[in-house]
C-alpha positions in Angstrom: -24.0 -18.9 9.4 -23.9 -18.4 5.6 -24.9 -15.0 4.3 -24.1 -15.8 0.7 -24.7 -19.1 -1.2 -23.5 -19.4 -4.8 -24.5 -22.7 -6.5 -23.6 -24.0 -9.9 -22.9 -20.5 -11.2 -22.0 -20.4 -14.9 -21.2 -17.3 -17.0 -20.3 -17.0 -20.6 -19.1 -14.2 -22.9 -20.3 -15.2 -26.4 -19.1 -18.7 -26.8 -16.3 -18.3 -24.2 -16.8 -19.7 -20.7 -15.7 -17.3 -18.0 -16.4 -19.8 -15.2 -18.5 -23.0 -14.9 -20.5 -24.4 -12.0 -19.0 -22.2 -9.3 -20.0 -23.2 -5.7 -19.0 -21.3 -2.6 -20.3 -19.7 0.6 -19.5 -16.5 2.4 -20.0 -16.7 6.2 -21.2 -14.0 8.6 -18.3 -11.7 9.6 -15.9 -13.5 7.3 -12.9 -11.5 6.0 -12.2 -13.0 2.5 -10.0 -12.2 -0.4 -10.7 -13.0 -4.1 -7.6 -13.7 -6.1 -6.7 -14.8 -9.6 -4.8 -13.7 -12.6 -6.0 -10.8 -14.9 -9.0 -12.1 -16.8 -9.9 -14.9 -14.4 -13.3 -13.3 -14.0 -13.1 -11.6 -10.6 -14.8 -8.3 -11.7 -17.4 -10.4 -13.6 -18.1 -12.4 -10.4 -18.6 -9.1 -8.5 -21.0 -7.8 -11.2 -23.0 -11.0 -10.8 -23.0 -10.8 -7.0 -24.3 -7.2 -7.2 -26.9 -7.9 -9.8 -25.3 -5.9 -12.6 -25.1 -9.1 -14.6 -27.4 -12.1 -14.7 -25.9 -15.6 -14.6 -26.3 -17.9 -17.6 -26.9 -20.8 -15.1 -26.9 -21.3 -11.3 -28.1 -19.3 -8.3 -26.9 -16.5 -6.1 -28.7 -16.3 -2.8 -28.1 -13.6 -0.2 -29.5 -14.1 3.4 -32.6 -12.0 4.1 -32.1 -8.5 5.5 -28.5 -8.4 4.4 -27.2 -5.0 3.3 -24.5 -5.4 0.5 -22.2 -2.4 -0.1 -20.1 -1.9 -3.2 -18.5 1.0 -5.1 -20.8 2.5 -7.7 -18.3 3.9 -10.2 -20.7 5.7 -12.4 -22.5 7.9 -9.8 -22.9 11.5 -10.9 -21.6 13.9 -8.3 -23.7 17.0 -8.2 -21.9 20.4 -8.3 -22.6 22.5 -5.2 -22.2 19.5 -2.9 -19.2 19.5 -0.5 -17.3 16.4 0.5 -18.7 16.9 4.0 -22.3 17.0 2.8 -21.8 13.9 0.5 -20.4 11.9 3.4 -23.3 12.9 5.6 -25.6 11.0 3.2 -24.3 7.8 4.7 -26.4 8.7 7.8 -29.4 10.0 5.9 -31.9 8.1 8.0 -30.4 9.6 11.2 -30.5 13.1 9.9 -34.2 12.6 9.0 -34.8 11.5 12.6 -33.1 14.7 13.8 -35.3 16.7 11.5 -38.4 15.1 13.0 -37.1 16.0 16.5 -36.7 19.6 15.4 -40.2 19.7 13.9 -41.6 18.2 17.2 -39.8 20.9 19.2 -41.4 23.7 17.1 -44.8 22.2 17.6 -44.3 22.1 21.4 -44.3 25.9 21.5 -48.1 25.9 21.4 -48.9 22.2 21.8 -51.6 22.4 24.4 -53.2 18.9 25.1 -50.7 17.3 22.7 -47.7 18.2 24.9 -47.4 14.7 26.6 -47.6 12.9 23.2 -45.1 15.2 21.6 -42.6 14.9 24.5 -42.9 11.1 24.4 -42.2 11.0 20.6 -39.3 13.5 21.1 -37.8 11.3 23.8 -38.0 8.2 21.7 -36.3 9.8 18.8 -33.6 11.3 21.0 -32.9 7.9 22.6 -32.7 6.2 19.2 -30.2 8.9 18.0 -28.1 8.4 21.1 -28.0 4.6 20.8 -27.0 4.8 17.1 -24.1 7.2 17.8 -25.6 10.2 16.0 -23.8 12.7 18.1 -20.5 11.1 17.1 -21.1 11.3 13.4 -18.8 14.2 12.7 -15.9 12.4 14.5 -16.7 9.3 12.4 -16.7 11.3 9.1 -13.4 13.0 10.0 -11.8 9.7 10.9 -12.6 8.0 7.6 -12.1 11.1 5.5 -8.6 11.9 6.9 -7.7 8.2 6.9 -8.3 8.0 3.2 -6.6 11.3 2.4 -9.7 13.4 1.8 -8.8 15.7 4.8 -5.8 17.0 2.9 -8.2 18.1 0.1 -10.6 19.8 2.5 -14.0 18.7 3.5 -15.5 21.9 2.1 -14.3 21.2 -1.5 -17.0 20.8 -4.2 -17.3 17.1 -5.2 -17.6 18.0 -8.9 -14.0 19.3 -8.8 -12.4 16.1 -7.6 -9.9 14.1 -9.7 -10.6 10.5 -10.6 -8.6 9.1 -7.7 -10.1 11.6 -5.3 -13.6 10.7 -6.5 -12.9 7.0 -5.8 -11.7 7.9 -2.3 -14.9 9.8 -1.7 -17.1 6.8 -2.8 -15.0 4.4 -0.7 -15.3 6.7 2.4 -19.1 6.9 2.1 -19.3 3.1 1.7 -17.2 2.5 4.8 -19.3 5.0 6.8 -22.5 3.1 5.8 -21.0 -0.1 7.4 -23.0 -2.7 5.3 -23.2 -6.3 6.4 -21.1 -7.2 3.4 -18.4 -5.1 1.7 -17.5 -5.9 -1.9 -14.3 -4.1 -2.7 -12.6 -4.3 -6.1 -9.0 -3.0 -5.9 -9.6 -0.5 -3.1 -5.9 0.4 -2.7 -5.5 1.5 -6.3 -5.6 5.3 -5.6 -4.3 5.2 -2.1 -0.8 6.2 -0.9 1.1 4.0 1.6 -0.2 5.8 4.7 -3.8 5.6 3.5 -3.4 1.8 2.7 -2.1 1.4 6.2 -5.2 3.1 7.6 -7.5 1.0 5.4 -5.7 -2.1 6.5 -6.3 -1.3 10.2 -9.9 -0.4 9.5 -10.8 -3.6 7.7 -9.0 -5.8 10.2 -11.4 -4.4 12.9 -14.5 -4.4 10.6 -17.1 -6.4 12.5 -19.1 -7.5 9.4 -18.0 -9.5 6.3 -16.1 -8.4 3.3 -14.9 -9.9 0.0 -11.9 -8.0 -1.4 -10.3 -8.2 -4.9 -6.7 -7.0 -4.7 -3.3 -7.6 -6.3 -1.5 -6.1 -3.3 -0.2 -9.2 -1.6 0.9 -7.4 1.6 -2.5 -5.8 2.0 -4.4 -9.0 1.4 -2.2 -10.9 3.8 -3.0 -8.4 6.6 -6.7 -8.3 6.2 -7.9 -11.8 5.2 -8.6 -15.1 7.0 -10.0 -16.8 3.9 -8.9 -16.8 0.3 -11.1 -17.7 -2.7 -8.9 -18.6 -5.7 -10.6 -18.1 -9.1 -8.7 -20.0 -11.8 -9.4 -22.4 -14.8 -13.1 -21.5 -14.7 -13.6 -22.7 -11.1 -13.1 -21.5 -7.6 -11.5 -23.0 -4.5 -11.6 -21.9 -0.9 -8.4 -21.7 1.3 -8.6 -21.0 5.0 -5.9 -18.8 6.4 -3.9 -15.8 5.3 -2.7 -15.0 1.7 0.8 -16.3 2.5 -0.8 -19.6 3.7 -2.8 -19.8 0.5 0.3 -19.4 -1.6 2.0 -22.2 0.2 -1.0 -24.5 -0.1 -1.6 -23.6 -3.7 2.1 -24.3 -4.6 1.9 -27.7 -2.8 -1.3 -28.6 -4.6 0.3 -27.8 -7.9 3.3 -30.1 -7.1 0.8 -32.9 -6.0 -1.2 -32.5 -9.2 1.9 -32.7 -11.4 3.0 -35.8 -9.5 -0.4 -37.4 -9.8 -0.5 -36.5 -13.5 3.0 -37.9 -14.2 2.2 -41.1 -12.3 -1.1 -41.6 -14.1 0.5 -40.8 -17.5 3.1 -43.5 -16.9 0.4 -46.0 -16.0 -1.7 -45.1 -19.0 1.4 -45.4 -21.3 2.1 -48.9 -19.9 -1.5 -50.1 -20.5 -1.6 -48.6 -24.0 1.7 -50.3 -24.9 0.6 -53.7 -23.6 -2.7 -53.4 -25.5 -1.0 -52.5 -28.8 1.5 -55.4 -28.5 -1.0 -58.1 -27.4 -4.2 -57.4 -29.4 -3.7 -60.8 -31.2 -1.4 -62.9 -29.1 -3.1 -62.2 -25.7 -6.4 -60.8 -26.8 -8.2 -61.7 -23.5 -5.5 -59.9 -21.4 -5.5 -57.0 -23.8 -9.3 -56.6 -23.5 -9.0 -56.7 -19.7 -6.3 -53.9 -19.8 -8.5 -51.9 -22.2 -11.4 -52.1 -19.6 -9.0 -50.9 -16.9 -7.9 -48.0 -19.2 -11.4 -47.0 -20.0 -12.3 -46.8 -16.3 -9.4 -44.4 -15.4 -10.6 -40.9 -14.5 -8.0 -38.7 -16.2 -6.1 -36.2 -14.2 -6.3 -32.9 -16.1 -3.4 -30.5 -16.0 -4.9 -27.0 -16.4 -3.4 -24.8 -19.1 -2.0 -21.6 -17.5 -2.6 -18.2 -19.0 0.5 -16.9 -20.9 2.9 -15.0 -18.8 3.4 -11.4 -19.9 6.8 -10.3 -21.2 7.2 -6.5 -21.6 10.3 -5.1 -23.4 10.8 -1.4 -24.1 13.4 -0.3 -26.7 14.9 3.1 -27.0 14.0 4.4 -30.5 14.6 7.6 -32.4 17.7 9.9 -32.1 19.8 10.0 -29.0 18.9 13.0 -26.9 21.5 15.3 -25.3 22.7 14.9 -21.7 19.7 17.0 -20.4 16.3 16.1 -21.6 14.1 18.4 -19.5 15.0 21.4 -17.4 12.8 23.9 -15.6 13.7 27.2 -13.8 11.3 28.5 -11.2 8.5 26.9 -13.1 5.0 27.2 -11.6 2.5 24.5 -12.6 -1.3 24.6 -12.4 -4.3 25.9 -14.2 -5.8 29.2 -13.0 -3.3 29.4 -10.2 -0.1 27.6 -9.1 -0.5 24.3 -7.1 3.2 23.8 -6.3 6.1 26.0 -5.4 8.3 27.4 -8.2 10.3 24.3 -9.4 13.8 24.1 -10.8 14.2 20.6 -12.0 16.4 18.6 -14.3 15.9 15.3 -16.0 19.1 13.9 -17.5 19.4 11.1 -20.0 19.2 7.7 -18.3 17.5 9.0 -15.1 14.7 6.8 -13.7 12.6 9.1 -11.5 9.7 8.1 -9.2 7.2 10.9 -8.5 5.3 10.3 -5.3 2.6 12.1 -3.3 -1.0 11.9 -2.3 -3.8 12.0 -4.9 -4.6 15.5 -6.1 -1.2 16.8 -5.0 -0.3 17.7 -8.6 1.7 14.8 -9.9 -0.3 14.4 -13.2 -0.3 18.2 -13.7 3.4 18.3 -13.3 3.9 15.4 -15.8 1.6 17.1 -18.4 3.6 20.3 -18.0 7.0 18.6 -18.3 5.8 16.9 -21.5 4.7 20.3 -23.0 1.0 19.4 -22.9 0.2 22.2 -20.4 1.9 25.6 -20.4 3.6 26.7 -17.1 1.9 29.6 -15.4 5.3 31.3 -14.9 9.0 30.3 -15.2 10.9 28.6 -17.9 10.8 25.0 -19.3 13.4 23.7 -21.8 12.6 20.5 -23.6 15.2 18.7 -25.7 14.3 18.8 -29.4 15.2 15.1 -29.7 13.0 14.0 -26.8 10.4 11.4 -27.9 8.0 10.6 -25.0 5.6 7.6 -24.7 3.0 8.4 -22.1 0.9 5.9 -20.1 -1.9 7.9 -18.6 -3.6 6.9 -15.3 -7.1 7.2 -16.8 -7.7 6.2 -20.4 -10.8 6.6 -22.6 -12.9 3.5 -23.3 -13.2 1.9 -26.8 -15.6 -0.4 -28.5 -12.9 -1.6 -30.8 -11.0 -4.9 -30.3 -7.5 -4.6 -28.8 -6.2 -5.9 -32.2 -8.0 -3.1 -34.1 -7.1 -0.5 -31.5 -3.4 -1.2 -31.5 -3.2 -1.7 -35.2 -4.9 1.7 -35.8 -2.1 3.3 -33.8 0.6 1.5 -35.8 -0.9 0.9 -39.3 2.7 0.7 -40.7 3.1 -2.8 -39.0 1.7 -6.1 -40.2 -1.2 -7.7 -38.4 1.1 -10.6 -37.3 3.4 -8.0 -35.6 0.5 -6.5 -33.7 -0.7 -10.0 -32.6 2.8 -10.9 -31.5 3.1 -7.7 -29.4 -0.3 -8.3 -27.7 0.7 -12.0 -27.1 3.9 -10.9 -25.4 1.9 -8.7 -23.1 0.0 -11.8 -22.0 -3.2 -11.5 -24.1 -4.6 -14.6 -25.8 -6.0 -14.8 -29.3 -9.5 -14.9 -27.9 -9.0 -11.7 -25.8 -7.6 -9.6 -28.6 -10.8 -10.1 -30.6 -13.2 -9.0 -27.8 -14.3 -5.4 -27.4 -11.8 -3.4 -25.4 -14.5 -2.2 -23.0 -15.5 -5.8 -22.1 -12.0 -6.6 -20.8 -11.0 -6.6 -17.2 -9.0 -3.6 -15.8 -5.8 -5.7 -15.9 -6.4 -6.8 -19.5 -7.0 -3.3 -20.6 -3.8 -2.2 -18.8 -1.9 -4.8 -20.9 -3.4 -3.5 -24.1 -2.2 0.0 -23.2 1.2 -1.2 -22.2 1.4 -2.9 -25.7 0.7 0.5 -27.2 3.5 2.0 -25.1 5.9 -0.7 -26.3 5.1 0.1 -29.9 5.4 3.9 -29.5 8.8 5.2 -30.6 10.4 6.8 -27.6 13.5 7.6 -25.6 11.5 8.8 -22.6 8.8 6.6 -20.8 6.3 8.4 -18.7 4.0 6.1 -16.7 1.2 7.4 -14.4 0.2 4.6 -12.0 0.8 1.7 -14.4 0.5 -1.0 -11.8 -3.2 -0.3 -11.1 -5.2 -3.5 -11.9 -2.1 -5.5 -12.9 -1.7 -9.0 -11.3 1.4 -10.1 -9.5 3.0 -11.7 -12.6 2.4 -8.7 -14.8 3.8 -6.3 -12.2 7.0 -8.4 -11.9 7.3 -8.5 -15.7 6.8 -4.7 -16.0 9.2 -4.0 -13.2 11.9 -6.1 -14.9 11.2 -4.3 -18.3 11.6 -0.9 -16.7 14.8 -2.0 -15.0 16.2 -3.2 -18.3 15.1 -0.1 -20.3 18.1 2.0 -21.5 16.2 5.2 -21.8 14.8 7.7 -19.3 11.8 7.1 -17.1 9.3 9.3 -15.2 7.1 7.1 -13.0 4.2 8.1 -10.8 3.5 5.3 -8.3 2.0 4.7 -4.9 3.8 1.3 -4.5 7.3 1.7 -3.0 7.9 -2.1 -3.4 7.5 -1.6 -7.2 10.1 1.1 -7.7 12.3 1.6 -4.7 15.1 -0.8 -5.7 15.7 0.5 -9.2 14.9 4.2 -9.6 17.7 6.7 -9.4 15.7 9.6 -7.9 12.5 10.1 -5.9 10.6 13.4 -6.3 8.1 13.9 -3.4 5.4 16.4 -4.6 4.4 16.8 -0.9 7.7 18.7 -0.4 6.7 21.2 -3.1 3.1 22.0 -1.9 
């Protein structure tokens, strides 16, 4: 049974086609992944499915009485509300039924002739609550909250004091507790550590309803999906099976397409050569060949998006043997959040900083860079240190990527800026769009271009792989391996860093 039917869906941005005449169905209970390179239109398709955007052409039809759940990124979290209270809102209807029961109980104290009627209504409400699992709500909340890492923060914490990653976890937890008929999840693992990704994987594998998940985490996708929708070259194709099976079928289809294209090109060349040589001597045969040529339906080889190539150069003076050194340093704001730390960063070190969201990784980085004063202790920073900092959360901009990056390096020629953006995998069309209109992966590539053009001998990257597609991750990993300077990297993806870093700092050990 189909719960979503998309027919002839077309979307354009200005005069650029995002996709054209998309047709696909999502079936009841289907566990599907949506994949494609950065900029293929995955987030745009989600915005169309949720009604945030309207299609230029085509239709999106949800089955009747279907509850669709997706993450609302711009919800304002009210101060004074705890994590526990916010998650209870997933069961608002049940809590209202409990309130009705309590009101009925109060009325029973002096009900008189109404007693039988009140008892009957009270019994009906109690039966409904029991059947819907109301008395297991607290256990459900704790299971999801601890599974996603909110338990470590504390369910009594005020939601207004959560970091960006913690906030996303909270919204995801509430969405899972609501158990909609269809989950639309865009990069749900971005702010999750390995253990929390494992929990979410198990949860989604057992989810009884349907979901459509956008993710660049291949291992995660392979575990949770039985169907893959591949968005590429302005169209979509459905593959049945796991992500690994999709990759095999997709590679085979590319080989078959290339073979068909080569065979047809050879046949076309033969016909064109015969026609050119025999227009006069064998005019009748030439006309026959021309008719055959005109009837050929041409095999089109799709043009692939440019592959990103990142390259970081050490610039500026060569720092001493020790770049950063702390002695019993305490980091935090009004109070320390970690033990007193005695750390050393030497020239050429490549250090991964790991730990759950909100544990203090970003605060530690800002302190080491001198952007935040230590509460106590000593921090020595080499005078010749030049840091280029990729922050986890960046401000938006209405400027184009070309204008944005050029404003950062006005000493360069426009052609140099364009070349740097092109190396990062951004097309000439993309660099002239407003930065805020780009996908998360495309924005990340713009910010990585800024990092490349920032003179540095120390790279500091806070979750740089969030939103990047597989090819971009591979290119970034190679660039960091080749970098001759020093690196501080915050990451939740061991597969990205574990085979090239020299040290791993676990913030969990310093709590």
